[in-house]
N, C-alpha and C positions, 0 to 999 in steps of 0.2 A: 504493500500500500504506500502511496506517495505521502510524504509528510507535509509538503507545502499545500497551503489552501488558496494561494493567490493573494497578491498585494492589495487589490481593491475589493476584498471580500466584504468590507463594511458597506459597500454599495448594495449588496444583495439583500433582498427581502423575501421572506419565506412564503410558501403557498399555504393559504388558510385551510385548504381542503386536503392537505397531505395526511392521509390516513396513517401512514407508517409512523410519522412523528407523533401524531395524536395517540397512537397505541402505546408508544414508549412513555409518553407523558402520563397517561392514565396509569401505567404500571407503577410510577412513583407515588401515585395517589391511593393505591389500593390499601396500604397500611393505615390510611386515615379515612376510611370509608365512613366511620361513625361521625367524625367531625364534618365531612362533606355532606353526608345525609342530613345532619342537623342544620347545616347552613341552607340546604335546599328547602327544608321544612320552614325555617325562619323566613326564607325568601317568599314562600307562599303566603305566610302571614303578612309580610310587608305589602305584597301585591294586593292581597285581599283587603287590607286596611285602606290602601289608597283608592281602590275601586269602590269601596263602600261609602266613602265620604260624599261624593256627588249624589248618590242615590238617597242618602239621608237628608241632603239639602232639598231634594225633590219632595220627600215626605213632609219636611217642615213647611215648605211653601204650600203644597196642595192640601195637607191635612190640617194645618193650624193657621198659617198666615192669611191665605185668601179664602179659607173655608168659613163662611158666615152661618152655617147651619148649627153650630154649637156655640155656647156662651163664651164670653171673653175669658172668664176665669179658667175654664177648661182648656181653651186655646193656649193661654199663658203657661198653665201647668204642663201641658203637652210639649210646648216648646222648651221649657226648662228641662224636662225629662230627656227630650231628644238632644239638647245641647250637652247634657251630662254624658249621654252615650257617645256623642260625637267626640268629646274630649277624651273619653276612655279609649275609643278606637285610635285616636291620634297617639295617645301614650303607649298603647299596645304596639302600634306600628313602629314608634320610636324605639321601644325596648327591643323588639325583634330585630330592627336594623342595627342597633348597638351590639347585641350579642352576635349577630351575623358577621359584622365587621371584625369583632374580636376573634371569633373562631377562624375566619378566613385568613386574617393576618397571622395568627399562630400557626395555622396549617401551612400557609405559604412560606413563612420564615423557616419552619421546621424542614419542609421539603427542600428548600434552597440550601439550608445548612447541610443537610445530608448529601445533596448533589455536589456542593462545593467541596466537601471533604472527599467524596468519591473521586471527583475530578482531579484534585491535587494529589491524592494518593496514587492514582493511575499515572499522572504526569511525571512524578519524580521517579517512577520505576521504569520510564522509557529509556531507550538507548541514547548515548551521547550524540549520535548522528541526528536524532530527532531535534535536539536543541541547537545543533549547528545549522539546521535548515529552517528553523522557525525563530524569528526575533522574539526576545523576551517580552517586548511590549505587547505583541499579539497574544501571548500566553496569559499575561496579566489581564488583558481585556476579557479573555474567556472566563477568568475567575471573578471578575468584578462586574463589568458592564453587561455581559451576556447573562450572567446569573441574576443580576438585578432585573433585566428585562423579563426573565422567566418569572421572577417573584411578582412583578406587577401584573402579569397575566394570571398567575395562580390566585392572587389575593383579591383582585378587583375586576379585571376585564372579563374573565370567564363568567363569573356570577352576574356581572352587569349585563352581559349579553343574554344570559339565561333569564334574568328579571325582565329585561326590555322585550324580549321575544314573547314571553307569556303575558306581559302587560298589554302589548299590542293585540294579541289574540283575544285576551279578555275584554278589552275595550270594544273591539269590533263586534264581538258576540253580544255584549250588552247593548250596543247601539242598535243592532238589527233586531234585538228582542224588544227594545223600547219603541222604536219607530223605524221600520225598514225603509220608508220613503226618505226620511232625513239621512239615514245611513248611506243610501245610494248617492246622495249629493256629495258626501265626503268621499265616496268611492270613485267619483268622477275625477277627483284631484289626485288619486293614488298614482296614476301613470306619471304625472308631472313630478310628484314627490319622489317616486322611485328613480326617475331619470336624473333629477337634481342630486339625489343621494349617491347614485353610482358615479356620476360625473365628479362630484366632490371627492369621493373616495379615491378615485384614480389620480386626480390632481394632487390631493393631499399625500398620497403614497409616494409620488414622484418627488414632491417637495420635501417630504420627510427623509427620503433616501438621500437627496442632495445635501440636506443639512447634516446628516450623519457622516457623509463622505467628507465634507469640508471640515467638520469638527475633528475627524480623524486626522486630516492633514495638518490642522493647527496643532493638535497634540503631538504628532510626530515631529513637527518642526520645532516646537518648544522643547521637546526632549533632546533633540539633536543640538539645539542652540545652547541650552543650559549645561549639557554635559561637555560641550566644547567651548565654554565661555572663555577659558584662558587663551585658546588659540584665536578666538574672535578679538579679544582685547590686544593680544600681542601684534596681530597683523592689522589692527585698526579697522575692523570690519563692523563696528557697531552700527554705523549709519546704514550700510547695505542690509545688515541683518534686520534692523528695525523696519526698513522699507519693505522687505520681503514679508515680514509679519503683518504690516499694515495692508499689503495686497491680499494676503490670505484672510485677514480679519474682515476687510471690506467685502470680499466674496461671500464670506459666511453671513455677514449682515444682510446682503442682498437676498440670499436664500431664505433667511428668516422673514424678511419683509414680504417676500413673495408668498410665503405660507400665510402671513397675516392677511394679505389681499384675498387669498382663497377663502379663508374663514370669514373675511369681511363681506364676501359675496354670498356664501352659503347660508350664514345665519340670518341675514335680512331676507333672503329668498324664502327660507322656511317660515319666517314671521309673516311674510307676504301671503304665502299659501294658507297659513293659519288664519290671517285676517279675511282672506277670500272665503274660506270655509265658514268662518263666523258670520260674515255678512250674508252668505247664502242661507245659512240656518236661521238667522234672525228674520230674513225676508220671508222664507217659506214657513218657518215655525210661527212667526207672528201672525201670518195670515191664517194658519190653522187654529191658533188661539182665538182669533176674532170669529172664526166660524164655529167655535166650540168643539173642534175636532181634536184639540190637544190642550193639555193643561200648562199653566205657566211654570210649575215646578219641573215638568218634563222637559220643557225647553231649556231652563237654566241648567238642569243636570246634563242635558245633551251637550250644551256649550262647554261645560266643565270637562266632560269626558273627551270632547274633541280637542281641547287644549292639552289634556293629558296625553292624547294620542301622538302629538308632535314631539314631546320631550324624549321618549325612547328612540325615535328615529334620529334625532340629532346626536344622541349618545352613541348609537350604533355606527353612524358615519365617522364620528371622531375616534372611536375605539378600533376601527378597522386597521389603520396604519400601525397602531400599537400591537395588535395581534400579529400582523405580518412581521414586524420587527422581532417580536418574541419567537415566532416560528423560525425565523432566520437564526436567531441566537440558539434555539434548541437544536437546529440542524448542525450548527458549528460545534456545539457541546457534544452531541452524540457522535459526530465525526471524530472528535478528539478522543472520546471514550472508546471508539472502535479502532483507533490506531494501535497496532500491535508492534512490539519490539521484534527486531530481526534475530536477536540472539536468544537462544533458548538456554535456560538455567535449570539444572536438576535441583529441585527443592528438597534436599536431604535434611531431615530434621534429626537423624540419628547422630550420636556422638562421633565426631571425627577427630582423629589424633592430630596433634600438631605436626607440621612438616619438618623435615630435616634441613631442607633448604637448597637442594640441587635444582638448577634451572637449565633447561635446554631449549634452544630454538632450532628446529629441524626443518630446513628447506622452506622457510616461511616466505609467502608471497602476499602482498597487500597493496590495495589501491583505494584511495578515498573516492576517486572518480574513475569509472571504467575506462580501460585503455590508457590510463596514466599511472603506471606503477610507482609506488613509493618505496617498497621493499622488494628486492629481487633475490630469490634463492638464498635467504639469510640463514646461516647456521653458526651456532657457537654453543659451548657447553660450560657451565659453571658448577664446580663442586661446592658442597656445603662450606661456608666460611670464606669463600674466595670473593675477590673484588675485581670487577672489570670496569675500566674507564672507556667510555665511548666518545670519540672526538670526530669532528668533521665540520664542514662549512654549513651554513644555514640552508635548510632544504634537503639535507643528505639523508634524512630519515631517522635521526636520533630520537626525537620525541615520539615518533610513531612506535618505536620499540617499547617505550614506557606505556603508551596507550594500549598496546596489545597485551602486554604482561598483566596490566590491571584489568584487562578484559572490558575496556570501554568499547572496543571493537573486536571482532573475530577475524582471523586471517582468512584470506581468500584461498590459500593453499598452504600445505605443510602443517606442522604441529608445534605447539608450545607446551612443554612438559615441566611439571614440578614434581620432584621425587618420582620421576618416571611415569606420571599420570597426566593425561591431556587435561588442560584446565577447563576445556569445554565439558568434561565429564564431572566437574565439581560444582557444588553450590557456590554461586557468585558471591554472595554475602560472606560465606565462610572463607572463600579464597581471598577476598580483600582484607579480611581480618589478619591474614597471615603475611600480608605484604604492606610494608610501610612506605609512604610516599611523601617526599619533601619537595615541594614545588618552589619555583622562583617567586610566584605570586601567592602570598600566604593569606588565607581567608580568616578574618577575625570575626568571631561572633560577639554581639553586644553582651557583655558580662564581665566577670572578674577574670584575672589571670589564671586563677585556679580552674575556673570553668573552661577556659580556652586550652588548658593543658590536658585536663582529664576528660573533657567532653562528656561522654555518657558513662564514665567509669567512676568507681570509688577506690580510694587508696588512703592508707594511713599516712600521717604527716611525715614520719621518718622516711618512708619510701619515696614520698614526693620530694622531700629535701634532697635526697640522693640524686634524683633525676634533675633537679634544678642545678645542682653542682656540676653534673656532667654536661648539661646544656649551657653552662657558663652564664646562667641567669642570676646568680647570687648577688653580684654587684648592682644589677638593675633593681632587684627587689629591695635592697637596702636603701635605695634612694627614693623609693615610692612611699607615700604617706601611709597607705593601708597594706603594703606588702602584697601578699597573695590575693587579698580581697580588693585590690585596686581595680576599678572598672576601666575597661578599655573598649575600643570600638565606638559605635554610635552611642552618644550620650556620655562617653567617658574620655579619658586621655588617649592621645594618638601615639603610636610607637613608630620609631624609625624603621627603615627597611632592614637594617642589620638586626635590630631587636626582634622584629617579626621572624627573621630567619632563625634566630636562637629559640624563639618560642616554638617554631615548627619542629626543631630537633627534640625539644622537650615532649611534644606530643607523640613523636615516634617512640621515644624511650618509654613513655607511659604505656604504650601498647605492646612494646617488646616483641616486634615481629621477627620471624626468622629470615625474611627476605626484605631488603631495603632498596628502594629506588630513589636516587638523589639527583635532582636537577639543580645544580648549584649555580649561583650567580655572584659576580663580584662588583657589579655596577652600583654606584651610589653608596658604597661602604667605605668608611675610613679605615686607616691602617690598624688602629687599635681593635675595632670591631672585627676586622678581617682576621686578626690573630685569635680572637675569641671564637669565631666561626670555625677556624682550622682546628682548634681544640675540640669544639663540639662535634665536628665531623669525625675526628679520630675516635671519640667516645662512642658515637653512634654506629660507626662502621665495625667496631670491634665485635668479633664472634658472630657476624652476620654475612650472609650471602648478599652482595651489593652490586647493583648496576648504577654507575655514576655517569651522568652526562657532564663530562669534566670540562672545566674552564681553568681552574687553578693548576699550576705546575706541581704544587705540593700534593694535590689530590691525585694527579696523574702518576706521579712517582710512587704513591702509596699503593696503587693498584697492582694486582698480581699479573695482569696483562692488559694490553690496550687494543681496542678495535678502532680502526680508522674507516669512517663511512664516506662514500662518495656516490651520489645519485642512487641511493638505495642498495648499494652493494658494500660488502666488506672488502676493501682493497688492500689493507695492510693490517697485520696483527703481530703483537710481540711486546717486549718490554720497552721502556723509554729509551734506554741506551741502544738497543738493537735498531729501533725505528729511526733514531737520529743518525745512525751510521749508514742507513740505506739511502739517505738523501732523497726521500720520496715526498708524498703529500704531507705526512706528519711533520717532517723537517721544515717544509715550507710554512705550515701552520704555526709552528713554534717560532720560526724566524719573524713571521708577520706580527705575532703577539709581542715578541720582545721589542721589535722596532716601533 
């Protein structure tokens, strides 16, 4: 399955009648059928209360206000009793509507909470290749905007559509029951009302899609500009950046104003149809009253029902675009949930013994892009406790070796063996527990230094202090006000590049893996910190099988043997002295570094 969804996917609006998506949405609601059933019952109460009110007005007018056949006291008493019932019905409808909103919001929030957790859990288990092909901003949108669109549909739109549909059917039924001739007058306007509603829905859909597209472009531009603000200021691009933002913002404003114009036409048009219907009913109904063929209360109730008839039509038209947007969000969410990783992992939950640490690459072939090989027939063998230094120019395939050993990717050909077992036959989580990785870019979690060293582990203080000494962090902790409990990362103090490197060594020592992968870096490190890093490297490499992407000459000399990479192949191997005598690629790399 392809990972990419297309750059302009925010322009897409879903099909309201997509049965496949509705079936999956309903599946999420099955566990909450009691709450949804209660909301439907309450919806019936709300509709019943709203439809009962005009009929009660008819009774009040015909039975008490204009009825002169009974005495005044009885008429006043009847009106008072009817007014009490009227208020009670309003209160009942209000209470039903209140509890309906509470139930739907709780259900919608709970379903979205469950969906958001499922989506994030699925996402973080996907292959690294998936994240390389999908921008982080797009994935964040799935977990925020798309989930929120789904919540709005679950909590309000679906029930609103349900209420409006049954309210329209109920009103039309009552109107034909009360006076079918007057109901026919309203029916004559239905084609115009339907045409206006469909026309508005289509224009509103296009306007809404255009607004979403331009908003996505503004967000993307803001993210790019703010993340690269230092470059913008260094090269004095503030004016050009501002002008580009003004251009995008003006386009977004025009789209919003266009949507306002559409609503400005649709709403008055609906009011015009409502006024026409009212005028026709007053003209015809008034004549019927004069002829004593119709009561005044019946006419007033009819006008009230007619005005109620237009309210759900307006709401249905306005909610149509929201439903389309929610369906598009549902489609994107389910597409992401259906995305499967290409690497299969055996989920072995049985107890697995710790490895000894032998590592072998046997005729490994790999390419990120088909027909563009990165590793070609790569083979080398490491005995437990040995250290290999891998050197080579940028793009020679050094980092790819690390990615394959950590099983971020699987080789296209050949095998990678640990203790003689293909890593594809092992549980990936267990495998990564056995391999320590020290990268150039160290990820700091918001929390204390203790949290950043131990991560999800527990350790007694004496053992932690030993690790801190080996990682050369003792001097740093002595200078910090709270020692191990000093907060770092977001909301705390910031560490230098060298201090982060030392912290990463402490993490590896806390896990005590049998195999270590080290991608060392010397840039932005002063001589004193470099000396501490050398000591930390020496402590970390001790008694471990180690693969080092080497930059320091001291680390290279410490290795048992050296592999020289060039265009995905091992072109030289041996000790430092042997390779220097050959006067090959390794010698040229060292001469360039010295010069």
